[in-house]
C-alpha positions as CSV (number, residue, x, y, z in Angstrom):
1,M,-10.9,5.9,-13.2
2,A,-7.6,7.6,-12.7
3,L,-5.7,8.0,-9.4
4,T,-4.8,11.6,-9.4
5,E,-2.3,13.3,-7.1
6,T,-5.1,14.9,-5.1
7,K,-6.9,11.6,-4.7
8,F,-3.6,9.8,-3.7
9,F,-3.0,12.3,-0.9
10,Q,-6.5,11.8,0.4
11,G,-5.6,8.3,1.3
12,M,-4.6,7.4,4.8
13,T,-1.1,7.4,6.0
14,P,0.1,4.1,7.3
15,R,-0.3,5.3,10.9
16,Q,-3.9,6.6,10.2
17,Y,-4.7,3.2,8.7
18,V,-3.5,1.2,11.7
19,D,-5.1,3.6,14.1
20,Q,-8.5,3.1,12.5
21,M,-8.4,-0.7,12.3
22,K,-11.2,-2.5,14.1
23,I,-10.7,-6.1,13.1
24,N,-7.5,-8.2,12.7
25,K,-5.4,-5.4,14.2
26,H,-3.6,-7.8,16.6
27,P,-2.4,-10.3,13.8
28,F,-1.6,-7.3,11.6
29,M,0.6,-5.8,14.3
30,E,2.3,-9.1,15.0
31,I,3.4,-9.3,11.4
32,Y,4.3,-5.6,11.2
33,T,6.6,-5.7,14.3
34,A,8.3,-9.0,13.2
35,V,9.3,-7.7,9.7
36,K,12.8,-6.3,9.2
37,T,13.7,-4.9,5.9
38,P,17.0,-6.2,4.7
39,D,19.8,-3.8,4.1
40,K,19.9,-4.7,0.4
41,I,16.3,-3.5,0.0
42,Q,16.9,-0.3,2.0
43,T,19.9,0.4,-0.3
44,F,17.7,-0.2,-3.4
45,F,15.2,2.4,-2.3
46,R,17.8,4.9,-1.3
47,E,19.4,4.7,-4.7
48,L,16.2,5.2,-6.8
49,P,16.4,8.2,-9.1
50,E,13.1,9.5,-7.8
51,P,10.8,8.7,-4.9
52,I,8.0,6.2,-5.4
53,R,4.4,6.7,-4.4
54,L,2.5,3.5,-3.5
55,A,-1.2,3.3,-3.4
56,V,-2.4,0.5,-1.2
57,F,-6.0,-0.8,-1.6
58,T,-6.7,-3.1,1.3
59,A,-9.3,-4.5,3.6
60,E,-8.7,-5.4,7.2
61,W,-11.1,-8.4,7.0
62,C,-8.9,-10.1,4.3
63,G,-6.3,-12.5,5.5
64,D,-4.1,-12.0,2.5
65,A,-4.3,-8.3,3.0
66,I,-3.3,-8.6,6.6
67,S,-0.1,-10.3,5.8
68,T,1.0,-8.3,2.8
69,T,-0.2,-4.9,3.8
70,S,1.5,-5.1,7.2
71,T,4.8,-6.0,5.5
72,I,4.5,-3.2,2.9
73,L,3.6,-0.6,5.6
74,R,6.7,-1.7,7.6
75,L,8.8,-1.3,4.5
76,A,7.6,2.2,4.1
77,E,8.6,3.0,7.6
78,E,12.1,1.6,7.2
79,V,13.1,3.0,3.8
80,E,13.5,6.5,2.3
81,G,11.8,7.5,-0.9
82,L,8.6,5.6,-0.5
83,T,5.4,7.5,0.2
84,I,2.4,5.3,0.9
85,R,-1.3,6.1,1.1
86,V,-3.8,3.5,2.1
87,F,-7.3,3.2,0.8
88,D,-10.1,1.1,2.4
89,W,-11.0,-1.2,-0.4
90,D,-14.7,-1.3,0.8
91,H,-14.9,2.5,0.1
92,E,-12.8,2.5,-3.1
93,V,-13.9,-0.6,-5.0
94,K,-14.3,1.1,-8.3
95,L,-10.9,2.7,-8.1
96,A,-9.2,-0.5,-6.9
97,N,-10.9,-2.5,-9.7
98,S,-9.6,-0.1,-12.3
99,F,-6.2,-1.5,-11.7
100,L,-7.3,-5.1,-12.1
101,P,-8.1,-7.2,-15.1
102,I,-11.8,-8.0,-15.5
103,N,-11.4,-11.6,-14.4
104,R,-9.7,-10.4,-11.2
105,A,-12.2,-7.7,-10.2
106,N,-12.8,-7.4,-6.4
107,T,-9.4,-8.8,-5.6
108,V,-7.7,-7.4,-2.5
109,P,-5.1,-6.2,-1.8
110,V,-3.9,-4.1,-4.7
111,F,-0.6,-2.2,-4.7
112,V,0.1,0.4,-7.3
113,A,3.5,2.0,-7.6
114,L,3.6,5.5,-9.2
115,N,6.3,8.1,-9.9
116,N,6.0,11.7,-8.9
117,S,4.1,12.5,-12.1
118,M,1.5,9.9,-11.1
119,S,2.4,7.6,-13.9
120,E,2.1,3.9,-13.1
121,I,5.4,2.1,-12.6
122,A,4.1,-1.3,-11.5
123,R,1.2,-3.0,-9.8
124,F,0.9,-6.1,-7.8
């Protein structure tokens, strides 16, 4: 299953994701507000040759996702050249799993970096 540009932009913005959270919002926001992106990282993103799109497949019930997703969403707020769309893993299992090896299926969160042509740059 491919992540098309249309599908990417159907994902939630970071603000939309936070606004719809029902569980673990408090710990998520504690981490989010505590994070400060170092100047070195901000400079790195400013100097990229083209913007990056980052698809985030996450679940608010997952402890690992709470700590990593909050940090990534804060990064997107503080740097230029990074467009994030968030997908609720529970509703996008098949798409999220398409970015994972078979032995890691159903792992959350999944982060997929793409260029403007929607070609994958990296995933973690």
